[in-house]
Structures are given as C-alpha cells and as structure tokens.
VOPAGU-2260 file (C-alpha; in pm, 1 decimal, decimal comma):
REM VOPAGU-2260
SITE   aa  ch    i         X         Y         Z
SITE  MET   A    0   11586,5    6638,6   -1048,2
SITE  SER   A    1   11259,0    6812,1   -1142,7
SITE  GLU   A    2   10932,2    6644,2   -1241,7
SITE  ALA   A    3   10982,3    6744,1   -1603,8
SITE  ALA   A    4   11317,7    6566,6   -1615,2
SITE  THR   A    5   11173,6    6254,7   -1451,7
SITE  SER   A    6   10888,1    6252,2   -1701,5
SITE  GLY   A    7   11134,1    6302,2   -1984,4
SITE  GLU   A    8   11343,1    6001,8   -1870,3
SITE  THR   A    9   11029,5    5789,0   -1844,8
SITE  ALA   A   10   10927,4    5893,4   -2193,5
SITE  GLN   A   11   11269,1    5821,2   -2344,0
SITE  SER   A   12   11309,7    5486,4   -2164,1
SITE  ALA   A   13   11005,4    5332,9   -2333,3
SITE  PRO   A   14   11099,5    5072,8   -2596,8
SITE  GLY   A   15   11052,9    5152,4   -2965,9
SITE  LYS   A   16   10948,5    5498,9   -3074,8
SITE  PRO   A   17   10995,5    5765,7   -2801,5
SITE  LEU   A   18   10669,9    5887,1   -2648,5
SITE  GLY   A   19   10762,6    6246,4   -2720,0
SITE  ALA   A   20   10845,8    6193,6   -3085,8
SITE  GLY   A   21   10506,0    6286,0   -3235,7
SITE  PRO   A   22   10292,3    6598,2   -3199,6
SITE  PHE   A   23   10046,0    6582,8   -2909,3
SITE  SER   A   24   10198,4    6254,5   -2797,3
SITE  ARG   A   25   10142,1    6092,5   -2459,9
SITE  PHE   A   26   10458,5    6256,0   -2328,0
SITE  GLU   A   27   10334,0    6606,7   -2415,7
SITE  ARG   A   28    9989,6    6535,0   -2272,0
SITE  LEU   A   29   10144,2    6402,0   -1952,7
SITE  ILE   A   30   10350,1    6716,5   -1896,8
SITE  ALA   A   31   10051,6    6941,1   -1975,7
SITE  TRP   A   32    9834,8    6750,2   -1729,6
SITE  ARG   A   33   10097,2    6775,2   -1454,2
SITE  TYR   A   34   10118,6    7151,6   -1504,8
SITE  LEU   A   35    9741,3    7175,6   -1455,9
SITE  ARG   A   36    9748,1    7001,9   -1118,1
SITE  SER   A   37    9779,8    7217,4    -809,6
SITE  ARG   A   38   10084,6    7218,5    -584,5
SITE  ARG   A   39   10160,0    7416,4    -274,5
SITE  LYS   A   40   10425,2    7631,5    -438,1
SITE  GLU   A   41   10199,8    7695,4    -739,6
SITE  THR   A   42    9895,8    7813,2    -545,1
SITE  VAL   A   43    9874,2    8150,3    -721,0
SITE  ILE   A   44    9887,2    7987,4   -1064,9
SITE  SER   A   45    9621,3    7736,8    -960,1
SITE  VAL   A   46    9395,2    8014,7    -834,3
SITE  ILE   A   47    9428,9    8205,3   -1162,5
SITE  ALA   A   48    9350,2    7887,6   -1357,9
SITE  SER   A   49    9043,6    7830,4   -1140,3
SITE  ILE   A   50    8928,7    8189,4   -1191,5
SITE  SER   A   51    8976,4    8148,2   -1566,9
SITE  PHE   A   52    8772,4    7826,7   -1564,0
SITE  ILE   A   53    8490,4    7984,3   -1360,4
SITE  GLY   A   54    8494,8    8297,5   -1576,9
SITE  ILE   A   55    8460,6    8102,5   -1900,6
SITE  MET   A   56    8194,0    7877,2   -1749,0
SITE  LEU   A   57    7983,8    8172,4   -1627,4
SITE  GLY   A   58    8039,2    8366,0   -1949,7
SITE  VAL   A   59    7924,6    8079,5   -2170,9
SITE  ALA   A   60    7629,8    7998,3   -1942,8
SITE  THR   A   61    7523,1    8364,1   -1931,6
SITE  LEU   A   62    7543,6    8394,9   -2308,4
SITE  ILE   A   63    7335,5    8081,7   -2361,9
SITE  VAL   A   64    7072,0    8182,0   -2104,2
SITE  VAL   A   65    7039,3    8543,2   -2219,2
SITE  MET   A   66    7018,7    8450,6   -2587,1
SITE  ALA   A   67    6763,8    8178,6   -2509,0
SITE  VAL   A   68    6550,1    8423,7   -2312,3
SITE  MET   A   69    6571,7    8678,7   -2594,2
SITE  ASN   A   70    6469,1    8411,4   -2843,7
SITE  GLY   A   71    6189,8    8303,6   -2612,0
SITE  PHE   A   72    6068,4    8662,9   -2587,7
SITE  ARG   A   73    6056,0    8697,0   -2964,0
SITE  ALA   A   74    5889,6    8359,1   -3020,2
SITE  GLU   A   75    5627,8    8408,3   -2748,2
SITE  LEU   A   76    5546,5    8764,1   -2849,7
SITE  LEU   A   77    5529,0    8661,3   -3213,6
SITE  THR   A   78    5297,4    8371,0   -3128,6
SITE  ARG   A   79    5063,7    8589,6   -2925,5
SITE  ILE   A   80    5068,0    8889,4   -3158,4
SITE  LEU   A   81    5004,2    8674,8   -3463,8
SITE  GLY   A   82    4756,5    8458,5   -3274,9
SITE  VAL   A   83    4527,8    8758,2   -3214,2
SITE  ASN   A   84    4609,0    8990,5   -3504,0
SITE  GLY   A   85    4582,3    8894,3   -3868,3
SITE  HIS   A   86    4888,1    8806,7   -4074,0
SITE  LEU   A   87    4739,1    8991,4   -4371,7
SITE  ILE   A   88    4493,6    9281,4   -4334,2
SITE  VAL   A   89    4244,1    9346,6   -4614,8
SITE  GLN   A   90    4099,7    9699,3   -4617,5
SITE  PRO   A   91    3852,0    9846,9   -4868,9
SITE  ILE   A   92    3939,5   10117,4   -5121,7
SITE  ASP   A   93    3697,7   10362,9   -5288,7
SITE  MET   A   94    3382,2   10210,0   -5139,9
SITE  PRO   A   95    3277,7   10063,2   -4803,5
SITE  MET   A   96    3305,7    9688,2   -4758,4
SITE  ASP   A   97    2940,7    9583,5   -4748,1
SITE  ASP   A   98    3003,6    9256,2   -4932,3
SITE  TYR   A   99    3241,7    9130,6   -4663,8
SITE  GLU   A  100    3081,6    8786,8   -4628,4
SITE  ALA   A  101    3129,4    8701,6   -4995,9
SITE  VAL   A  102    3480,8    8851,6   -5000,9
SITE  ALA   A  103    3582,0    8660,7   -4685,6
SITE  SER   A  104    3440,7    8337,0   -4827,6
SITE  ARG   A  105    3636,2    8374,3   -5152,0
SITE  ILE   A  106    3962,0    8466,5   -4980,0
SITE  GLU   A  107    3929,0    8178,7   -4733,7
SITE  GLY   A  108    3923,8    7946,3   -5033,7
SITE  VAL   A  109    4278,5    8053,4   -5126,4
SITE  GLU   A  110    4530,4    7779,5   -5051,9
SITE  GLY   A  111    4736,9    7876,5   -4745,7
SITE  VAL   A  112    4469,8    8100,7   -4590,2
SITE  ARG   A  113    4340,8    7941,1   -4269,7
SITE  LEU   A  114    4086,1    8200,0   -4158,5
SITE  ALA   A  115    3933,3    8517,6   -4302,8
SITE  LEU   A  116    3787,8    8720,6   -4016,7
SITE  PRO   A  117    3568,1    9025,6   -4092,8
SITE  MET   A  118    3606,8    9283,2   -3815,7
SITE  VAL   A  119    3465,3    9607,9   -3682,0
SITE  GLN   A  120    3702,1    9775,3   -3437,4
SITE  GLY   A  121    3680,3   10083,8   -3219,8
SITE  GLN   A  122    3814,5   10238,6   -2901,5
SITE  VAL   A  123    3593,2   10284,1   -2597,0
SITE  LEU   A  124    3601,6   10373,4   -2229,7
SITE  VAL   A  125    3508,8   10077,3   -2007,9
SITE  SER   A  126    3372,3   10106,3   -1654,3
SITE  GLY   A  127    3249,9    9850,4   -1402,1
SITE  ARG   A  128    3040,2    9849,8   -1088,8
SITE  SER   A  129    3293,4   10047,9    -888,8
SITE  GLY   A  130    3290,4   10329,7   -1142,9
SITE  ALA   A  131    3660,6   10285,5   -1225,6
SITE  GLY   A  132    3730,1   10317,1   -1595,5
SITE  THR   A  133    3995,8   10218,8   -1844,3
SITE  GLY   A  134    4050,8   10240,3   -2216,8
SITE  ALA   A  135    3985,2    9935,8   -2433,5
SITE  VAL   A  136    3969,3    9818,9   -2792,7
SITE  VAL   A  137    3642,0    9654,6   -2894,4
SITE  ARG   A  138    3666,6    9402,6   -3175,3
SITE  GLY   A  139    3343,3    9295,3   -3337,8
SITE  VAL   A  140    3375,2    8944,6   -3485,4
SITE  ARG   A  141    3146,2    8660,7   -3579,4
SITE  ALA   A  142    3099,3    8391,1   -3314,3
SITE  ASP   A  143    3219,0    8113,3   -3547,1
SITE  ASP   A  144    3532,9    8310,9   -3627,5
SITE  LEU   A  145    3609,6    8368,4   -3258,7
SITE  SER   A  146    3576,5    7996,4   -3187,3
SITE  ARG   A  147    3834,6    7932,6   -3462,4
SITE  LEU   A  148    4073,3    8185,7   -3308,5
SITE  GLU   A  149    4247,0    7923,5   -3092,4
SITE  LEU   A  150    4455,6    8161,7   -2884,6
SITE  VAL   A  151    4132,2    8308,9   -2746,8
SITE  SER   A  152    3884,6    8019,5   -2760,4
SITE  ASP   A  153    4132,8    7770,9   -2608,6
SITE  ASN   A  154    4220,8    8006,8   -2324,6
SITE  ILE   A  155    3879,9    8089,9   -2177,6
SITE  LYS   A  156    3951,2    8140,7   -1809,3
SITE  ASP   A  157    3594,8    8178,9   -1684,1
SITE  GLY   A  158    3250,6    8139,5   -1843,1
SITE  SER   A  159    3196,6    8025,2   -2203,2
SITE  LEU   A  160    3133,0    8157,1   -2551,4
SITE  VAL   A  161    2770,5    8036,4   -2551,2
SITE  GLY   A  162    2637,5    8379,8   -2458,1
SITE  PHE   A  163    2870,1    8540,1   -2710,6
SITE  ALA   A  164    2738,3    8311,7   -2985,0
SITE  ALA   A  165    2381,1    8409,1   -2892,2
SITE  GLY   A  166    2476,5    8775,0   -2922,4
SITE  GLU   A  167    2404,8    8839,3   -2555,2
SITE  GLY   A  168    2745,6    8897,6   -2402,1
SITE  LEU   A  169    3107,9    9004,0   -2438,3
SITE  ALA   A  170    3440,3    8824,1   -2405,0
SITE  VAL   A  171    3671,2    9035,6   -2190,0
SITE  GLY   A  172    4042,5    9001,9   -2114,4
SITE  SER   A  173    4107,6    8855,5   -1769,7
SITE  ARG   A  174    4340,4    9132,8   -1657,2
SITE  MET   A  175    4087,6    9397,8   -1753,8
SITE  ALA   A  176    3813,3    9214,1   -1563,1
SITE  GLN   A  177    4042,8    9185,3   -1261,9
SITE  ASN   A  178    4134,8    9555,2   -1271,5
SITE  LEU   A  179    3767,5    9655,5   -1288,7
SITE  GLY   A  180    3657,4    9401,0   -1027,3
SITE  LEU   A  181    3427,8    9217,9   -1270,3
SITE  THR   A  182    3340,1    8850,4   -1313,5
SITE  VAL   A  183    3127,6    8651,7   -1556,8
SITE  GLY   A  184    2764,7    8761,1   -1531,8
SITE  ASP   A  185    2846,6    9118,2   -1427,4
SITE  SER   A  186    2763,4    9409,7   -1653,3
SITE  VAL   A  187    3017,3    9641,1   -1809,4
SITE  THR   A  188    2946,5    9987,9   -1948,6
SITE  LEU   A  189    3103,8   10096,7   -2277,0
SITE  VAL   A  190    3132,3   10461,8   -2376,7
SITE  ALA   A  191    3219,6   10542,0   -2739,0
SITE  PRO   A  192    3309,9   10902,3   -2831,6
SITE  GLU   A  193    3134,2   10882,1   -3168,6
SITE  GLY   A  194    2771,2   10816,8   -3085,2
SITE  ASP   A  195    2433,9   10951,0   -3185,4
SITE  ILE   A  196    2396,5   11272,0   -3385,5
SITE  THR   A  197    2154,1   11517,7   -3223,8
SITE  PRO   A  198    2059,9   11880,9   -3292,0
SITE  PHE   A  199    2314,5   11971,1   -3026,4
SITE  GLY   A  200    2593,8   11774,4   -3191,4
SITE  THR   A  201    2735,3   11424,5   -3153,9
SITE  THR   A  202    2684,7   11271,2   -2812,8
SITE  PRO   A  203    2887,4   10978,0   -2676,9
SITE  ARG   A  204    2719,9   10640,3   -2704,7
SITE  VAL   A  205    2678,4   10463,6   -2370,3
SITE  LYS   A  206    2561,2   10103,8   -2349,4
SITE  THR   A  207    2579,6    9824,6   -2094,4
SITE  TYR   A  208    2657,7    9461,7   -2179,9
SITE  PRO   A  209    2688,5    9143,6   -1971,9
SITE  ILE   A  210    3017,7    8954,9   -1957,8
SITE  SER   A  211    2980,6    8598,6   -2083,9
SITE  ALA   A  212    3347,8    8494,8   -2077,8
SITE  THR   A  213    3694,1    8607,5   -1976,5
SITE  PHE   A  214    4005,5    8496,4   -2164,0
SITE  GLU   A  215    4376,3    8498,7   -2081,2
SITE  ILE   A  216    4610,1    8506,7   -2378,3
SITE  GLY   A  217    4920,2    8543,8   -2160,6
SITE  MET   A  218    5020,7    8883,6   -2299,2
SITE  SER   A  219    4927,3    9154,1   -2050,0
SITE  GLU   A  220    4877,0    9423,7   -2313,7
SITE  TYR   A  221    4601,5    9220,9   -2478,9
SITE  ASP   A  222    4453,0    9074,1   -2160,2
SITE  SER   A  223    4404,9    9424,5   -2021,9
SITE  SER   A  224    4279,2    9604,6   -2331,9
SITE  ILE   A  225    4078,2    9380,6   -2569,4
SITE  ILE   A  226    3703,6    9313,3   -2566,9
SITE  TYR   A  227    3538,3    9086,7   -2821,8
SITE  MET   A  228    3180,0    9174,2   -2920,2
SITE  PRO   A  229    2942,6    8991,6   -3158,3
SITE  LEU   A  230    2980,7    9140,9   -3505,2
SITE  GLN   A  231    2620,0    9251,9   -3555,2
SITE  GLU   A  232    2612,9    9421,4   -3214,9
SITE  ALA   A  233    2944,3    9595,6   -3288,8
SITE  GLN   A  234    2809,3    9719,9   -3621,1
SITE  LEU   A  235    2512,6    9875,1   -3439,9
SITE  TYR   A  236    2726,5   10016,3   -3159,7
SITE  PHE   A  237    2978,8   10183,6   -3393,4
SITE  ASN   A  238    2718,5   10303,8   -3648,9
SITE  ALA   A  239    2849,4   10066,9   -3916,6
SITE  GLU   A  240    2541,5    9859,9   -4000,3
SITE  GLY   A  241    2611,7    9608,1   -4273,6
SITE  LEU   A  242    2980,0    9712,3   -4296,6
SITE  VAL   A  243    3319,6    9602,7   -4168,8
SITE  GLN   A  244    3641,2    9801,7   -4152,1
SITE  SER   A  245    3873,1    9517,3   -4250,1
SITE  ILE   A  246    3911,6    9144,9   -4301,6
SITE  GLU   A  247    4202,0    8991,2   -4108,2
SITE  LEU   A  248    4358,7    8685,5   -4268,3
SITE  PHE   A  249    4535,1    8412,7   -4070,3
SITE  VAL   A  250    4765,0    8202,3   -4287,4
SITE  ASP   A  251    4947,8    7872,7   -4244,2
SITE  ASN   A  252    5294,4    8027,3   -4287,0
SITE  PRO   A  253    5321,9    8391,5   -4168,9
SITE  ASP   A  254    5668,9    8424,7   -4326,3
SITE  ALA   A  255    5524,5    8349,1   -4672,0
SITE  VAL   A  256    5263,7    8627,2   -4686,2
SITE  ASP   A  257    5429,6    8781,7   -4991,3
SITE  THR   A  258    5345,9    8478,6   -5204,4
SITE  LEU   A  259    4978,4    8504,8   -5101,2
SITE  ARG   A  260    4932,3    8872,2   -5189,2
SITE  PRO   A  261    4849,0    8828,6   -5560,1
SITE  LYS   A  262    4618,5    8534,6   -5486,8
SITE  VAL   A  263    4428,3    8731,4   -5219,7
SITE  GLU   A  264    4395,2    9035,7   -5446,5
SITE  GLU   A  265    4257,4    8815,5   -5721,4
SITE  ALA   A  266    4012,6    8637,4   -5490,0
SITE  ALA   A  267    3881,3    8965,0   -5342,5
SITE  GLN   A  268    3741,9    9075,7   -5681,7
SITE  ARG   A  269    3732,0    9436,5   -5567,2
SITE  PRO   A  270    3982,5    9716,2   -5493,9
SITE  ILE   A  271    4160,4    9643,2   -5164,5
SITE  LEU   A  272    4463,1    9759,6   -4967,0
SITE  LEU   A  273    4682,3    9484,2   -4822,6
SITE  SER   A  274    4920,9    9518,3   -4528,9
SITE  ASP   A  275    5099,0    9239,4   -4342,1
SITE  TRP   A  276    5214,2    9173,5   -3986,8
SITE  ARG   A  277    5575,6    9267,9   -4064,5
SITE  GLN   A  278    5478,2    9617,6   -4172,5
SITE  ARG   A  279    5258,2    9669,3   -3867,5
SITE  ASN   A  280    5516,4    9541,3   -3616,3
SITE  SER   A  281    5844,0    9620,9   -3793,0
SITE  THR   A  282    5964,9    9873,0   -3533,1
SITE  PHE   A  283    5891,8    9641,2   -3240,7
SITE  PHE   A  284    6064,2    9332,3   -3380,8
SITE  SER   A  285    6356,1    9536,2   -3520,1
SITE  ALA   A  286    6416,6    9673,8   -3170,2
SITE  LEU   A  287    6413,6    9319,5   -3029,1
SITE  GLU   A  288    6666,5    9206,1   -3290,9
SITE  VAL   A  289    6899,7    9499,7   -3222,1
SITE  GLU   A  290    6880,7    9438,0   -2846,8
SITE  ARG   A  291    6956,1    9070,3   -2899,1
SITE  ASN   A  292    7266,7    9140,4   -3108,7
SITE  VAL   A  293    7395,6    9407,5   -2870,2
SITE  MET   A  294    7351,1    9174,9   -2570,8
SITE  PHE   A  295    7551,8    8906,6   -2750,9
SITE  MET   A  296    7842,6    9145,9   -2811,0
SITE  ILE   A  297    7838,4    9280,6   -2455,7
SITE  LEU   A  298    7824,5    8938,1   -2291,1
SITE  THR   A  299    8105,1    8813,5   -2514,6
SITE  MET   A  300    8327,4    9048,4   -2311,8
SITE  ILE   A  301    8281,0    8818,9   -2011,5
SITE  VAL   A  302    8435,6    8528,8   -2202,0
SITE  LEU   A  303    8709,9    8759,7   -2333,4
SITE  VAL   A  304    8803,4    8868,1   -1980,3
SITE  ALA   A  305    8821,1    8503,7   -1871,9
SITE  ALA   A  306    9043,5    8430,8   -2172,0
SITE  LEU   A  307    9277,8    8711,0   -2063,4
SITE  ASN   A  308    9302,0    8539,5   -1726,2
SITE  ILE   A  309    9426,9    8231,2   -1909,5
SITE  ILE   A  310    9704,4    8444,6   -2060,3
SITE  SER   A  311    9815,5    8577,8   -1722,7
SITE  GLY   A  312    9803,5    8232,0   -1565,1
SITE  LEU   A  313   10009,1    8073,5   -1843,1
SITE  VAL   A  314   10262,8    8357,0   -1843,5
SITE  MET   A  315   10321,5    8299,1   -1471,2
SITE  LEU   A  316   10338,0    7923,8   -1529,6
SITE  VAL   A  317   10600,3    7967,5   -1803,5
SITE  LYS   A  318   10806,7    8186,1   -1573,5
SITE  ASP   A  319   10777,1    7936,9   -1288,0
SITE  LYS   A  320   10860,2    7638,0   -1509,6
SITE  GLY   A  321   11158,1    7798,0   -1686,8
SITE  HIS   A  322   11401,7    7548,6   -1527,3
SITE  ASP   A  323   11186,5    7249,5   -1633,7
SITE  ILE   A  324   11156,5    7384,3   -1987,0
SITE  ALA   A  325   11534,3    7421,0   -2010,0
SITE  ILE   A  326   11589,1    7060,7   -1897,0
SITE  LEU   A  327   11330,6    6932,3   -2147,4
SITE  ARG   A  328   11505,2    7124,5   -2425,4
SITE  THR   A  329   11848,2    6985,0   -2331,9
SITE  MET   A  330   11698,2    6632,7   -2335,2
SITE  GLY   A  331   11583,9    6679,8   -2693,6
SITE  ALA   A  332   11237,8    6829,9   -2670,7
SITE  THR   A  333   11177,4    7063,1   -2962,5
SITE  SER   A  334   11042,6    7415,8   -2935,4
SITE  GLY   A  335   10726,9    7286,7   -3105,3
SITE  ALA   A  336   10680,7    7026,0   -2832,4
SITE  ILE   A  337   10714,4    7293,1   -2562,5
SITE  MET   A  338   10463,2    7513,0   -2744,0
SITE  ARG   A  339   10215,9    7226,5   -2773,0
SITE  ILE   A  340   10248,8    7144,7   -2402,9
SITE  PHE   A  341   10146,6    7493,7   -2299,0
SITE  LEU   A  342    9881,1    7510,9   -2571,3
SITE  MET   A  343    9720,6    7198,1   -2425,5
SITE  THR   A  344    9750,5    7335,9   -2073,2
SITE  GLY   A  345    9564,3    7656,7   -2157,2
SITE  ALA   A  346    9321,0    7492,5   -2397,6
SITE  ALA   A  347    9221,1    7241,0   -2131,5
SITE  ILE   A  348    9101,7    7527,1   -1911,2
SITE  GLY   A  349    8904,6    7677,0   -2199,6
SITE  VAL   A  350    8747,7    7348,5   -2310,2
SITE  ALA   A  351    8654,8    7244,4   -1954,9
SITE  GLY   A  352    8507,4    7589,0   -1881,4
SITE  THR   A  353    8310,0    7586,2   -2206,9
SITE  VAL   A  354    8166,0    7238,3   -2145,0
SITE  ALA   A  355    8071,5    7327,4   -1788,2
SITE  GLY   A  356    7917,4    7654,7   -1908,8
SITE  VAL   A  357    7705,1    7476,4   -2169,6
SITE  ILE   A  358    7577,0    7228,7   -1910,6
SITE  LEU   A  359    7499,8    7507,4   -1662,9
SITE  GLY   A  360    7331,2    7719,7   -1929,2
SITE  VAL   A  361    7111,1    7433,4   -2050,7
SITE  VAL   A  362    7003,9    7345,6   -1695,8
SITE  ILE   A  363    6911,2    7709,2   -1624,6
SITE  CYS   A  364    6718,5    7738,9   -1953,0
SITE  TRP   A  365    6517,8    7427,5   -1874,2
SITE  ASN   A  366    6424,5    7563,2   -1530,4
SITE  VAL   A  367    6424,5    7940,7   -1589,6
SITE  GLU   A  368    6061,7    7993,5   -1483,2
SITE  SER   A  369    6108,9    7789,9   -1162,5
SITE  ILE   A  370    6423,8    7988,9   -1086,0
SITE  ARG   A  371    6233,7    8315,9   -1141,3
SITE  GLN   A  372    5957,0    8206,0    -905,5
SITE  PHE   A  373    6210,9    8101,3    -641,4
SITE  PHE   A  374    6389,8    8436,7    -645,4
SITE  SER   A  375    6056,0    8618,6    -644,4
SITE  TRP   A  376    5960,7    8422,5    -332,6
SITE  LEU   A  377    6303,7    8475,5    -176,6
SITE  SER   A  378    6307,0    8851,6    -235,0
SITE  GLY   A  379    5936,8    8907,1    -174,1
SITE  THR   A  380    5913,1    9110,7    -495,2
SITE  THR   A  381    5771,7    9047,1    -840,7
SITE  ILE   A  382    6055,8    8963,4   -1076,6
SITE  PHE   A  383    5957,8    8991,0   -1442,7
SITE  ASP   A  384    5638,4    9189,0   -1389,1
SITE  PRO   A  385    5391,9    9107,4   -1671,6
SITE  GLU   A  386    5272,9    9467,8   -1668,2
SITE  LEU   A  387    5618,2    9575,4   -1784,2
SITE  TYR   A  388    5732,1    9278,2   -1992,2
SITE  PHE   A  389    5402,4    9185,9   -2165,4
SITE  LEU   A  390    5432,3    8812,7   -2091,6
SITE  SER   A  391    5311,7    8640,2   -1775,0
SITE  GLN   A  392    5598,6    8386,2   -1771,8
SITE  LEU   A  393    5970,7    8409,6   -1840,8
SITE  PRO   A  394    6029,3    8226,9   -2171,4
SITE  ALA   A  395    6347,1    8056,1   -2289,6
SITE  LYS   A  396    6404,0    7899,9   -2629,8
SITE  MET   A  397    6745,0    7757,0   -2715,7
SITE  GLU   A  398    6846,9    7745,8   -3080,9
SITE  ALA   A  399    7102,5    7484,3   -3182,5
SITE  GLY   A  400    7285,4    7711,4   -3427,8
SITE  GLU   A  401    7317,3    7989,9   -3173,4
SITE  THR   A  402    7441,0    7757,0   -2899,7
SITE  VAL   A  403    7702,2    7611,6   -3135,3
SITE  ALA   A  404    7812,6    7966,2   -3223,8
SITE  VAL   A  405    7861,5    8046,5   -2852,6
SITE  ILE   A  406    8064,1    7726,8   -2803,9
SITE  ILE   A  407    8285,0    7796,6   -3105,0
SITE  MET   A  408    8339,1    8157,1   -2997,2
SITE  ALA   A  409    8442,3    8052,3   -2644,8
SITE  LEU   A  410    8678,2    7781,7   -2772,6
SITE  VAL   A  411    8839,2    8014,7   -3028,0
SITE  LEU   A  412    8898,0    8284,9   -2765,4
SITE  SER   A  413    9045,3    8025,4   -2528,6
SITE  PHE   A  414    9281,4    7884,3   -2792,2
SITE  VAL   A  415    9389,3    8229,4   -2908,9
SITE  ALA   A  416    9462,9    8327,3   -2547,7
SITE  THR   A  417    9711,8    8040,3   -2516,7
SITE  LEU   A  418    9913,5    8130,0   -2826,3
SITE  PHE   A  419   10133,2    8404,6   -2681,8
SITE  PRO   A  420   10232,1    8227,8   -2356,1
SITE  ALA   A  421   10294,4    7903,1   -2546,9
SITE  TRP   A  422   10505,4    8084,5   -2808,8
SITE  ARG   A  423   10699,7    8257,0   -2531,1
SITE  ALA   A  424   10768,1    7920,8   -2364,4
SITE  SER   A  425   10889,7    7770,8   -2692,7
SITE  ARG   A  426   11131,4    8063,5   -2744,4
SITE  LEU   A  427   11289,8    8026,5   -2399,4
SITE  ASP   A  428   11668,5    7986,7   -2420,8
SITE  PRO   A  429   11766,0    7679,4   -2208,9
SITE  VAL   A  430   12115,3    7822,2   -2140,4
SITE  ASP   A  431   11978,8    8146,1   -1997,2
SITE  ALA   A  432   11709,0    7960,0   -1802,1
SITE  LEU   A  433   11962,4    7731,6   -1634,8
SITE  ARG   A  434   12215,6    8010,0   -1577,9
SITE  TYR   A  435   11974,2    8242,5   -1394,8
SITE  ASP   A  436   11764,0    7977,3   -1221,6
C-alpha cells in the first residue's frame, strides 16, 4: 500500500475527531510535507522544486538589493546636492542686489531657514604648475557661511579654512587638486573670459591664488569642479564689487519649501525671484524615479519565472501521485482536502524561497560596499567608477515599506502559481486514476 494510504489509516485511527476532518489539519500538513521530501523515483520533481526555491530566493534578494541601491543613490545624491546647493534661490529683479547683507540677515530670521548664503558665481579655466587646465565653477562666499556649510567644512581633506577666512586662499575640490597635481600651499591660476575692458576690447582676467584647503564631498562632479573663494575677492575678480548674484537659502525641511516662499518674499522687502531645488533638479530626480520603477518591473519577472517553475513541478507531482490521490479520495478525503494539500506543497516552496531571499538581500545590503571592493580586487578593475556614477561609494538604503511590498508580491505570485495544479489534483477522478495506474 502507498504512503498516502498508510498516512490516511494513521489519521483515521486516531481517537476522537479524525485528523483530516478540518481544513489545513495535521493530516493534510503531513501529506504535503511528505510530498516535499525527495525520493529516488521523484528526483526530477525534487530538482524542479529546488530550482523554484533558488529562483524565488534570488529574485527576491535581487529585488531588495537593487531597490535598496537605487534608494541609496537617490538619498546620497539628494544629500550631497542639497548640502552644497541652496534649497531656495533668491535672485534680484529690476535692480542689482547691493543690499545683500541686510536681505540675508532678514531672511535668515525666518523660522525654518537655517542659512542664508550670499554668493557670487562664475565659470573659469583652472591651471596648475604642469600647465594642464580644466573648467571649474568659482563660488564666492563669506568665510562664516562656508564654515556653516557642514558638507564642505566637515570634510576638509587637507589644510584648513584659516587662510580662506583671512581672504588669502581658496578651497578646492580634492579631485580637481589631484587631477592638476596640486596640494595645499601650491598656487592655482584662474582665467575668466570676462575680464578687464581695454581700448582693444575685453581681455580675459588671469590671476593666481594659493590653495589653503582641499575638500571631499564624496560626489565626483562637485569634487572635480567647485572652487570656493572669499566673497570680497570673488566680487573683485568677477567685476561685481558690492554685489551678489543670488542668496542661497538652506532650510530645515527641503520638502516644505513651498510653505516658506511667502515668508521669504515678505522678509526680503524687495522684488525677488524665487526658485527651489525641485525646479532646478526635476529632470535628474525624475529620471532616477523612472529608472527605479522600471527596474522593479523588470526584476519582478525573475520571481514570476520561478513561480512558473512551481507550476511545472506541481503538475508533474500531481501526475506522479495520481494513484495516491485516488486512494485518499476513496478513503474519504474531499476534493478540498486534496486541493489544500497541493496548495501547501507549492506555497511552502514560495514561502521558504521568499524568507531565504529576504535574508540574503538584507545581508548583501549591509555589506554591499565590502562586496564591491572584493570584486574590484578580484577582477583588478574599478567597479562603480566615481567618475561615471558621481558617488565614491556604493550606497544602499532599505525602506521597510518597499521590502514588505517585495515580500507580498513574491508570496502572492507563489500562491497564485499553486492554484492551477492544486485545482487539477482536486478534480482528479479516483476511478480513472486507479483504472489506468
């Protein structure tokens, strides 16, 4: 007699209520568990179940890791972009901003505004001792304001801001200094296209400054292109004495800039044009969001393929266990009991694969930078080049809601995949199964 029959007799021989009487009873769980265990004659079915388990595990882990990295990208880029650039930009209308100190002082008194930073900005050509040159953006700011810009002042790699505060030096991005072969104390030459006006036309302005500090924000685009210059020196260099081009505002909550607009306009007490960080970076962050959503849909296909493997494995199992199903039916097992047995068999693969995938994904997310460094060392190449990906480290930020969504999606696909094979098993005619066995 088959295992199913033996199990059925054991279930029926128990005193009191039969073990198989209720839905998802011990009897049904016992049969489902026995169908999951490997036997020599069921090797193919066991291999398919193992492939399904591995597929779901890798699919869930990949989804969690990729989404965490995408979230980490957005969070890190947002932190660095908003740590260097203002959340709200105040620009003058009708007349130059020569009263910037009073305007900045009034705006900084607005609740929610952390820093009002008057700025002169211009593009220059930078060259070092070797004669090599590169383009750069010079930002003229007050020394006190730069010291309050934590992303710069807290990440001084070499030198200090003492010379900058005295108006005797520049703060240069570390990657730019490295590319030009410069260190603290060396001189750098700046060439601005709009210089002095002569009888022969406008000549470029060329001036040499010492480097007092180098900073490393961690975003290659900024570390290789930004130079900070004392405000008064920048005003002289760009022919803007007593003026600034804009006042950049750093607020406590960047997502609440809309509520601050009327307060800032009132505090300015002059005609101004306001723009915020979302308007200036809308294309960039929209592209990141689209890429993130597309990656989620594409990687969901991995879990879907694994779920289809569950279908094929259960269909073969139903065909192989046709004789056992017929015996269970003749002993009194209902079609619902048969359906639940195969539902539990397939769902067990999906649940186990999902749990293993979550564990694997979390472990990878916690160690993603170490893993990147290991594979870089193993391959002898630079994986995640900061020149291409902006950031110097591979970030990963898991979000609870997103992880739960991945888990639910994997479980739903796994359960749905078991419905057809389980329904087919429940519809099996015991007479035909025994006749053609």
